C-alpha angles and dihedrals in degrees: 000000000000122000131209112254115212130216123264106261094213095053116101120218122173098341126055094241125072127230090254091055093049093059115082117245092239096047114128091230088075090060091051089049092053091049094050092047090052094058113103104224091194088071088062095049099262118138 
């Protein structure tokens, strides 16, 4: 099964700021990101 690979958040493309820099430090999306990163995918059968 193929998985979607995301973009590097620190890489700049057309504009001089990265995606990570454009999101406010207190934005709730950062909490969701921390939660998803804390999940151990091995527990769900992913290799």
